[in-house]
N, C-alpha and C positions, 0 to 999 in steps of 0.2 A: 504493500500500500504506500509506503514511503517513497518508493521509486516512482509510483504513479503520480504522487504529488510533485516530485522533481520534474517529471515529464510535463505535467500541466503548467508548472511555473515557467519552464522553458518555452512552451507554446504561447503562454500569455505574453512573455517578454518579446518574442519574435513578432507576434500579431500586433502588439501595441506600437512597436517601432515602425513596422511596415505601414500601418494605417496612418500614423502621424506623419511619416515621411512622404507618403504618396498624396495625402490630403493637402499638405503644404505645397508640394511641387505642382500639383494640378491647379491649385489656386493661383500660384505665381504665374504659371504658364498661360492661364486663361484670363488673367487680370493685369498683367504687366507686359510691356514691350521689352525686347532685349536691351540690356544695359540700363534699364530704368532703375532708379533707386528710391526707396522710402526711408528717410532718416528717422530712426527711433530715438537715438541719443548721439552725443558727439563721438562715442566709441562703438556704436552699433548701427548698422543699416541693413535693410532688406535690399539686396542688389542682385538683380536677375542676370545671370550669365548661363551659358550652356558650354559644356566641354565634352569632347569625344574621348577623353582619357580616363584616368583613374581618380582616386580620391584627391580632393583639394586642387583639381585641375591638372595634376601630373599626367604625362602621356608616356605610353610604352607600346611600341609596335603599332600596327594598323588597327582600325576599328573592329574588323571582324575577329582578329586575334584577341583583342581585349574582351569582347563579348563572350567568346568561347572560353577564354581563360577564367572569366568570372563564373561561368556555368560549371566548369570543372571544379573550381575552388568551392563553390556552394555545395556540390555533391560530396566532396571530401570532408568539409566542415560539418555538414549535416550527419554524415556517417559517424564522424568522431563524437559529435554531441550525443547521438543515439547510444553509443557505447558508454559514454560517461553516465548517462541516466541509468542504464541497465546495471552498471557496476556500483551505483550508489555514491558517486562523488559528491562533495560538498555543494550545497545549493548556490553559494556565492560563485564558485568556479564555473558551474553550469550556466549561471546567469551571464557571466562574462563571455563564454563561448556563444551563447544565444544572442547576445548583443552583436558580436562580430558577424554571425550568420545572418541576422536580420539586416544589418547594414549592407552586407554584400548582396543580399537578395533585393533590397530596396533599390540599389543602383542598377542591377541587372534588369529590373522591370523597365526602367527608362531605356536602356540599350535595346531590349528586345521589342518593346511595344510602341514607344513614343513616336518613332519615325513613321509608324503605320497609322496612328490614330489622331495625330495632331497636324495642323498646318504649320508652316514655318514661322518661327519667331524672328523678328528683326526690328531694328530701331524704328519707332513710330508705329509699329503694327503689333497688335495683340493676337496671339494664336487662338485657334478654336478647335474643337473636336471635328473630325471629318469621318466619313464612312471608312471602315477598315480597308487598308490597302491604298488609300488616296492621300496619305500623309506626305511629309516633306522628305522621307527617306525610306529605305527598305528594311526588311526583317533583319534584326541584329545590328542595325546601323544607326539607331537613335542616339541622340545626345543626352547626357546626364544634366539634369536641372540643378543648378546651385544658386543659393540666395543669401546665406548667412555671412555677413561681412563685419569683422571686428577690427577696424583700424585703431588699435589701442593707443599707439603713439605715432604722431606725424611730426617730423622735424627735418632739420637739415644737417648734413655732416659738416663739421667745422672745416674751414678752408685748409687747415694743415693736415687733414686726414688723407692718408694715401689713397690714390686712385679715385675715390668717390668724393673728395673734398668739394664742398659747396653744393652737392647734389641733394635733392629731397629724398627722404626714405619714409617708409611706412612699416610699422610693426603692429600688428600681424596682418599681412596682406592677402593671404589666400581666401577665396570665396568657397564655401562648402555647403553641405546640406545635413539634414538630420541623420541620414544613413551614414555619412562620413563620421559624424559625431559619435554614433553608436559604436562604430568600428574603433575609433580612437579611444573612447572611454573603456571599452572592453579590453583592448590591448594594454592600456595604461594600468588598469586594476590588476590584470594578469601579471604584469612585470613587477608591480610594487608588492602585491600581497600573495600571489600564487605561483611564483617562479618555481618553487620546489615541486608543487603539485603538477605543474605543466611538464617539468622534466621527468617526473616519475611516470606520468600517464604516457608520455611519448616513448619512454623506455619499454613500457609494457606493450605498446603497439609494435615496436621493433621485434620483441621476443615472441609475439603471438604468431 
């Protein structure tokens, strides 16, 4: 019964993250034009961008490769999570893996479906839903919607600073989404609180 509770908890975390992530992305996609910003505070804005790459706008390989990579990663993470639940691992550790899985799944939804169901977003134009297959791109070639922007510090490098002297800089400049946040939080908690558990679980997988 306790393992059943662990499984339900993992499902709850995954479902909550995916619903929140997709609801926010769909709202931004259908209410804001590309590169439009809504200033919430001096250090936080809703800034709509799309990226064909990985978390925080990073890119690796072609679009099809990235989509297939995400799908394979989701399969392995899901299988790993299933094993953790069956073996009765701590709920906190399972929750971290569930966060990572949910974040990866949230972004693959964009890659797989958004190109098929949305018209294109561009400056001055807000996208809308279209009949399936009439969107801005093909299967597995959709862009990931990002919108969370935290320019915590905006300043200028002093003139004596090497290379970048006198240039403006922003800390923290990446634009990301709820799925990216779930992945980052899950990994951060793993590394801070569950490094030993992670190491032990991977060793068990290698010996299996």
